[in-house]
C-alpha positions in Angstrom: 5.5 -2.6 4.3 7.6 0.4 4.8 9.1 1.9 1.6 11.8 4.5 1.5 11.1 7.9 0.0 13.4 7.0 -2.9 11.4 3.8 -3.7 8.1 5.7 -3.5 9.5 8.3 -5.8 10.7 5.7 -8.3 7.3 4.0 -8.3 5.6 7.4 -8.8 7.8 8.2 -11.7 7.1 4.8 -13.3 3.4 5.4 -12.9 3.6 8.8 -14.5 5.7 7.5 -17.4 3.2 4.7 -18.0 0.2 7.1 -18.0 2.0 9.3 -20.5 3.3 6.4 -22.7 -0.1 4.6 -22.9 -1.9 8.0 -23.2 -4.2 7.1 -20.3 -4.6 10.7 -19.2 -3.4 14.2 -20.1 -0.7 15.3 -17.6 -0.4 19.1 -17.9 1.8 19.6 -14.8 4.2 16.8 -14.2 5.4 18.1 -10.8 1.9 18.5 -9.4 0.7 15.1 -10.6 3.9 13.5 -9.4 3.3 15.0 -5.9 -0.2 13.7 -5.9 0.9 10.2 -6.9 3.6 10.2 -4.2 1.1 11.3 -1.6 -1.4 8.6 -2.6 1.4 5.9 -2.5 2.5 7.1 0.9 -1.1 7.0 2.2 -1.7 3.5 0.8 1.5 2.0 2.2 1.0 3.8 5.5 -2.5 2.2 5.7 -0.9 -1.2 4.9 1.5 -0.8 7.8 -1.4 0.1 10.1 -3.3 -3.0 8.9 -0.4 -5.3 9.4 0.1 -4.0 13.0 -3.6 -4.3 13.8 -3.7 -7.9 12.5 -0.5 -8.9 14.4 -2.0 -7.4 17.6 -5.1 -9.6 17.1 -2.8 -12.6 16.7 -0.4 -12.0 19.6 -1.5 -15.2 21.4 -0.9 -17.4 18.3 2.4 -18.9 17.3 3.7 -17.2 14.2 4.2 -19.6 11.3 1.6 -22.1 12.5 -1.2 -23.1 10.2 -3.8 -21.4 12.5 -1.8 -18.2 12.5 -1.4 -18.1 8.8 -5.1 -18.7 8.1 -6.2 -16.2 10.7 -3.7 -13.6 9.4 -5.1 -13.8 5.9 -8.7 -13.6 7.2 -8.0 -10.7 9.5 -5.9 -8.9 6.8 -8.6 -9.2 4.1 -11.3 -8.1 6.6 -9.2 -5.1 7.6 -8.6 -4.2 4.0 -12.3 -4.4 3.2 -13.2 -2.3 6.2 -10.9 0.4 5.0 -12.1 0.1 1.4 -8.6 -0.8 0.1 
């Protein structure tokens, strides 16, 4: 799931706004925290892209859209997420 830099920035700003609004944490330096949130989002979505590619590689001999493909995709996806602690 590739997201544009603008979309990641929007999500990061929403996260910071929610943290401040709900007083979940003290945010002394908005720019620094925003940068850390953006970095974390980029890392997460990059890992998701890698997981999807790995799962599709495992399923290259299956017909996409078939019941077998869908079941194995979900199994392999969850296994890969657990392996990476995501």
